[in-house]
PyMOL CGO cylinders between C-alpha atoms (Angstrom):
from pymol import cmd
from pymol.cgo import CYLINDER

trace = [
    CYLINDER, 27.12, -0.85, 17.70, 25.82, 0.41, 14.22, 0.3, 1, 1, 1, 1, 1, 1,
    CYLINDER, 25.82, 0.41, 14.22, 22.00, 1.01, 13.24, 0.3, 1, 1, 1, 1, 1, 1,
    CYLINDER, 22.00, 1.01, 13.24, 21.24, 0.81, 9.70, 0.3, 1, 1, 1, 1, 1, 1,
    CYLINDER, 21.24, 0.81, 9.70, 18.69, 2.97, 8.14, 0.3, 1, 1, 1, 1, 1, 1,
    CYLINDER, 18.69, 2.97, 8.14, 15.73, 0.76, 6.92, 0.3, 1, 1, 1, 1, 1, 1,
    CYLINDER, 15.73, 0.76, 6.92, 14.41, 0.93, 3.54, 0.3, 1, 1, 1, 1, 1, 1,
    CYLINDER, 14.41, 0.93, 3.54, 11.64, 3.56, 3.15, 0.3, 1, 1, 1, 1, 1, 1,
    CYLINDER, 11.64, 3.56, 3.15, 7.99, 1.42, 3.30, 0.3, 1, 1, 1, 1, 1, 1,
    CYLINDER, 7.99, 1.42, 3.30, 4.19, 2.13, 4.00, 0.3, 1, 1, 1, 1, 1, 1,
    CYLINDER, 4.19, 2.13, 4.00, 3.37, 2.61, 7.60, 0.3, 1, 1, 1, 1, 1, 1,
    CYLINDER, 3.37, 2.61, 7.60, 6.74, 3.45, 8.90, 0.3, 1, 1, 1, 1, 1, 1,
    CYLINDER, 6.74, 3.45, 8.90, 6.96, 6.79, 11.23, 0.3, 1, 1, 1, 1, 1, 1,
    CYLINDER, 6.96, 6.79, 11.23, 9.90, 9.19, 10.43, 0.3, 1, 1, 1, 1, 1, 1,
    CYLINDER, 9.90, 9.19, 10.43, 10.86, 12.48, 12.28, 0.3, 1, 1, 1, 1, 1, 1,
    CYLINDER, 10.86, 12.48, 12.28, 12.41, 15.53, 10.69, 0.3, 1, 1, 1, 1, 1, 1,
    CYLINDER, 12.41, 15.53, 10.69, 15.79, 16.23, 11.68, 0.3, 1, 1, 1, 1, 1, 1,
    CYLINDER, 15.79, 16.23, 11.68, 16.05, 19.75, 10.32, 0.3, 1, 1, 1, 1, 1, 1,
    CYLINDER, 16.05, 19.75, 10.32, 16.82, 22.18, 13.30, 0.3, 1, 1, 1, 1, 1, 1,
    CYLINDER, 16.82, 22.18, 13.30, 13.70, 24.14, 11.74, 0.3, 1, 1, 1, 1, 1, 1,
    CYLINDER, 13.70, 24.14, 11.74, 11.40, 21.61, 12.12, 0.3, 1, 1, 1, 1, 1, 1,
    CYLINDER, 11.40, 21.61, 12.12, 11.85, 19.95, 15.40, 0.3, 1, 1, 1, 1, 1, 1,
    CYLINDER, 11.85, 19.95, 15.40, 8.97, 18.19, 16.35, 0.3, 1, 1, 1, 1, 1, 1,
    CYLINDER, 8.97, 18.19, 16.35, 7.57, 17.05, 12.97, 0.3, 1, 1, 1, 1, 1, 1,
    CYLINDER, 7.57, 17.05, 12.97, 6.79, 13.74, 12.22, 0.3, 1, 1, 1, 1, 1, 1,
    CYLINDER, 6.79, 13.74, 12.22, 5.01, 11.43, 9.11, 0.3, 1, 1, 1, 1, 1, 1,
    CYLINDER, 5.01, 11.43, 9.11, 3.71, 8.47, 8.39, 0.3, 1, 1, 1, 1, 1, 1,
    CYLINDER, 3.71, 8.47, 8.39, 4.70, 6.87, 5.00, 0.3, 1, 1, 1, 1, 1, 1,
    CYLINDER, 4.70, 6.87, 5.00, 1.87, 6.04, 3.02, 0.3, 1, 1, 1, 1, 1, 1,
    CYLINDER, 1.87, 6.04, 3.02, 3.17, 4.98, -0.42, 0.3, 1, 1, 1, 1, 1, 1,
    CYLINDER, 3.17, 4.98, -0.42, 6.33, 4.82, -2.53, 0.3, 1, 1, 1, 1, 1, 1,
    CYLINDER, 6.33, 4.82, -2.53, 6.01, 6.33, -6.02, 0.3, 1, 1, 1, 1, 1, 1,
    CYLINDER, 6.01, 6.33, -6.02, 9.38, 5.93, -7.78, 0.3, 1, 1, 1, 1, 1, 1,
    CYLINDER, 9.38, 5.93, -7.78, 12.17, 7.99, -6.13, 0.3, 1, 1, 1, 1, 1, 1,
    CYLINDER, 12.17, 7.99, -6.13, 9.43, 9.83, -3.81, 0.3, 1, 1, 1, 1, 1, 1,
    CYLINDER, 9.43, 9.83, -3.81, 7.72, 8.64, -0.64, 0.3, 1, 1, 1, 1, 1, 1,
    CYLINDER, 7.72, 8.64, -0.64, 4.15, 10.21, -0.24, 0.3, 1, 1, 1, 1, 1, 1,
    CYLINDER, 4.15, 10.21, -0.24, 3.74, 10.93, 3.58, 0.3, 1, 1, 1, 1, 1, 1,
    CYLINDER, 3.74, 10.93, 3.58, 0.84, 12.31, 5.94, 0.3, 1, 1, 1, 1, 1, 1,
    CYLINDER, 0.84, 12.31, 5.94, 2.22, 14.83, 8.43, 0.3, 1, 1, 1, 1, 1, 1,
    CYLINDER, 2.22, 14.83, 8.43, 1.53, 13.23, 11.93, 0.3, 1, 1, 1, 1, 1, 1,
    CYLINDER, 1.53, 13.23, 11.93, 2.60, 16.25, 13.95, 0.3, 1, 1, 1, 1, 1, 1,
    CYLINDER, 2.60, 16.25, 13.95, 3.37, 19.78, 13.34, 0.3, 1, 1, 1, 1, 1, 1,
    CYLINDER, 3.37, 19.78, 13.34, 6.78, 21.23, 13.85, 0.3, 1, 1, 1, 1, 1, 1,
    CYLINDER, 6.78, 21.23, 13.85, 7.41, 23.04, 17.58, 0.3, 1, 1, 1, 1, 1, 1,
    CYLINDER, 7.41, 23.04, 17.58, 5.96, 26.65, 17.17, 0.3, 1, 1, 1, 1, 1, 1,
    CYLINDER, 5.96, 26.65, 17.17, 4.48, 26.27, 13.60, 0.3, 1, 1, 1, 1, 1, 1,
    CYLINDER, 4.48, 26.27, 13.60, 1.93, 28.70, 12.98, 0.3, 1, 1, 1, 1, 1, 1,
    CYLINDER, 1.93, 28.70, 12.98, -0.13, 26.39, 10.54, 0.3, 1, 1, 1, 1, 1, 1,
    CYLINDER, -0.13, 26.39, 10.54, -1.74, 22.89, 11.41, 0.3, 1, 1, 1, 1, 1, 1,
    CYLINDER, -1.74, 22.89, 11.41, -0.48, 20.72, 8.91, 0.3, 1, 1, 1, 1, 1, 1,
    CYLINDER, -0.48, 20.72, 8.91, -1.64, 17.65, 10.28, 0.3, 1, 1, 1, 1, 1, 1,
    CYLINDER, -1.64, 17.65, 10.28, -3.31, 15.18, 8.02, 0.3, 1, 1, 1, 1, 1, 1,
    CYLINDER, -3.31, 15.18, 8.02, -1.99, 16.80, 4.90, 0.3, 1, 1, 1, 1, 1, 1,
    CYLINDER, -1.99, 16.80, 4.90, 0.41, 14.85, 2.54, 0.3, 1, 1, 1, 1, 1, 1,
    CYLINDER, 0.41, 14.85, 2.54, 3.41, 15.80, 1.01, 0.3, 1, 1, 1, 1, 1, 1,
    CYLINDER, 3.41, 15.80, 1.01, 6.17, 14.18, -1.57, 0.3, 1, 1, 1, 1, 1, 1,
    CYLINDER, 6.17, 14.18, -1.57, 9.62, 13.66, -0.12, 0.3, 1, 1, 1, 1, 1, 1,
    CYLINDER, 9.62, 13.66, -0.12, 12.64, 12.17, -2.17, 0.3, 1, 1, 1, 1, 1, 1,
    CYLINDER, 12.64, 12.17, -2.17, 13.71, 8.92, -1.07, 0.3, 1, 1, 1, 1, 1, 1,
    CYLINDER, 13.71, 8.92, -1.07, 17.30, 9.99, -0.67, 0.3, 1, 1, 1, 1, 1, 1,
    CYLINDER, 17.30, 9.99, -0.67, 16.56, 12.71, 2.42, 0.3, 1, 1, 1, 1, 1, 1,
    CYLINDER, 16.56, 12.71, 2.42, 15.31, 9.68, 4.45, 0.3, 1, 1, 1, 1, 1, 1,
    CYLINDER, 15.31, 9.68, 4.45, 18.93, 9.59, 6.24, 0.3, 1, 1, 1, 1, 1, 1,
    CYLINDER, 18.93, 9.59, 6.24, 19.75, 10.76, 9.79, 0.3, 1, 1, 1, 1, 1, 1,
    CYLINDER, 19.75, 10.76, 9.79, 21.69, 14.09, 8.68, 0.3, 1, 1, 1, 1, 1, 1,
    CYLINDER, 21.69, 14.09, 8.68, 20.75, 17.63, 9.61, 0.3, 1, 1, 1, 1, 1, 1,
    CYLINDER, 20.75, 17.63, 9.61, 18.38, 18.12, 6.88, 0.3, 1, 1, 1, 1, 1, 1,
    CYLINDER, 18.38, 18.12, 6.88, 17.24, 14.52, 6.19, 0.3, 1, 1, 1, 1, 1, 1,
    CYLINDER, 17.24, 14.52, 6.19, 14.63, 12.31, 8.44, 0.3, 1, 1, 1, 1, 1, 1,
    CYLINDER, 14.63, 12.31, 8.44, 15.04, 9.94, 10.97, 0.3, 1, 1, 1, 1, 1, 1,
    CYLINDER, 15.04, 9.94, 10.97, 13.42, 6.65, 11.28, 0.3, 1, 1, 1, 1, 1, 1,
    CYLINDER, 13.42, 6.65, 11.28, 11.31, 6.07, 14.48, 0.3, 1, 1, 1, 1, 1, 1,
    CYLINDER, 11.31, 6.07, 14.48, 9.38, 2.91, 14.20, 0.3, 1, 1, 1, 1, 1, 1,
    CYLINDER, 9.38, 2.91, 14.20, 7.68, 0.51, 11.89, 0.3, 1, 1, 1, 1, 1, 1,
    CYLINDER, 7.68, 0.51, 11.89, 4.18, 0.07, 11.52, 0.3, 1, 1, 1, 1, 1, 1,
    CYLINDER, 4.18, 0.07, 11.52, 2.46, -2.54, 14.11, 0.3, 1, 1, 1, 1, 1, 1,
    CYLINDER, 2.46, -2.54, 14.11, 2.05, -5.89, 12.64, 0.3, 1, 1, 1, 1, 1, 1,
    CYLINDER, 2.05, -5.89, 12.64, -1.62, -6.83, 11.47, 0.3, 1, 1, 1, 1, 1, 1,
    CYLINDER, -1.62, -6.83, 11.47, -1.88, -9.34, 14.32, 0.3, 1, 1, 1, 1, 1, 1,
    CYLINDER, -1.88, -9.34, 14.32, -1.36, -6.64, 16.98, 0.3, 1, 1, 1, 1, 1, 1,
    CYLINDER, -1.36, -6.64, 16.98, -4.13, -4.48, 15.89, 0.3, 1, 1, 1, 1, 1, 1,
    CYLINDER, -4.13, -4.48, 15.89, -6.52, -6.28, 17.83, 0.3, 1, 1, 1, 1, 1, 1,
    CYLINDER, -6.52, -6.28, 17.83, -10.09, -4.97, 17.58, 0.3, 1, 1, 1, 1, 1, 1,
    CYLINDER, -10.09, -4.97, 17.58, -11.50, -3.59, 21.24, 0.3, 1, 1, 1, 1, 1, 1,
    CYLINDER, -11.50, -3.59, 21.24, -14.80, -5.59, 20.56, 0.3, 1, 1, 1, 1, 1, 1,
    CYLINDER, -14.80, -5.59, 20.56, -14.35, -9.40, 19.42, 0.3, 1, 1, 1, 1, 1, 1,
    CYLINDER, -14.35, -9.40, 19.42, -18.05, -9.83, 18.67, 0.3, 1, 1, 1, 1, 1, 1,
    CYLINDER, -18.05, -9.83, 18.67, -19.16, -6.79, 16.20, 0.3, 1, 1, 1, 1, 1, 1,
    CYLINDER, -19.16, -6.79, 16.20, -16.10, -5.51, 13.93, 0.3, 1, 1, 1, 1, 1, 1,
    CYLINDER, -16.10, -5.51, 13.93, -18.56, -3.18, 11.84, 0.3, 1, 1, 1, 1, 1, 1,
    CYLINDER, -18.56, -3.18, 11.84, -17.57, 0.64, 12.74, 0.3, 1, 1, 1, 1, 1, 1,
    CYLINDER, -17.57, 0.64, 12.74, -14.62, 0.29, 15.59, 0.3, 1, 1, 1, 1, 1, 1,
    CYLINDER, -14.62, 0.29, 15.59, -11.69, 2.41, 15.43, 0.3, 1, 1, 1, 1, 1, 1,
    CYLINDER, -11.69, 2.41, 15.43, -9.03, 3.17, 18.27, 0.3, 1, 1, 1, 1, 1, 1,
    CYLINDER, -9.03, 3.17, 18.27, -5.37, 4.58, 18.57, 0.3, 1, 1, 1, 1, 1, 1,
    CYLINDER, -5.37, 4.58, 18.57, -2.38, 2.53, 19.44, 0.3, 1, 1, 1, 1, 1, 1,
    CYLINDER, -2.38, 2.53, 19.44, 0.27, 3.80, 21.72, 0.3, 1, 1, 1, 1, 1, 1,
    CYLINDER, 0.27, 3.80, 21.72, 1.89, 6.07, 18.94, 0.3, 1, 1, 1, 1, 1, 1,
    CYLINDER, 1.89, 6.07, 18.94, -1.26, 8.13, 18.29, 0.3, 1, 1, 1, 1, 1, 1,
    CYLINDER, -1.26, 8.13, 18.29, -1.87, 6.04, 15.08, 0.3, 1, 1, 1, 1, 1, 1,
    CYLINDER, -1.87, 6.04, 15.08, -5.79, 5.70, 14.34, 0.3, 1, 1, 1, 1, 1, 1,
    CYLINDER, -5.79, 5.70, 14.34, -6.89, 2.21, 13.03, 0.3, 1, 1, 1, 1, 1, 1,
    CYLINDER, -6.89, 2.21, 13.03, -10.16, 1.00, 11.63, 0.3, 1, 1, 1, 1, 1, 1,
    CYLINDER, -10.16, 1.00, 11.63, -11.70, -2.59, 12.01, 0.3, 1, 1, 1, 1, 1, 1,
    CYLINDER, -11.70, -2.59, 12.01, -12.71, -4.18, 8.94, 0.3, 1, 1, 1, 1, 1, 1,
    CYLINDER, -12.71, -4.18, 8.94, -13.36, -7.58, 10.97, 0.3, 1, 1, 1, 1, 1, 1,
    CYLINDER, -13.36, -7.58, 10.97, -10.67, -9.19, 8.73, 0.3, 1, 1, 1, 1, 1, 1,
    CYLINDER, -10.67, -9.19, 8.73, -7.95, -8.49, 10.84, 0.3, 1, 1, 1, 1, 1, 1,
    CYLINDER, -7.95, -8.49, 10.84, -9.09, -11.04, 13.73, 0.3, 1, 1, 1, 1, 1, 1,
]
cmd.load_cgo(trace, "trace")
């Protein structure tokens, strides 16, 4: 059974396959030409600096599960699954999903 690597698109989460960067994950923010603009979600294990929340640009050709590429982890949750914890007031809510991503409720999701 083969698993195809999906096309890179915003909201997806990918993991760094480089043995020097084990544990590093990132979220695709946008695609600009042949590069993806990504936010770092988790640091590489043992990294001396905290890069979480910073952005980086990565060539799309690197999003393949090779030893120096990136492997796909998951798609962003569909909008209808981003249920606000308070159905009455949606003005300033934020919450984390099962993957540790934070969402903000603008009200129009419900």
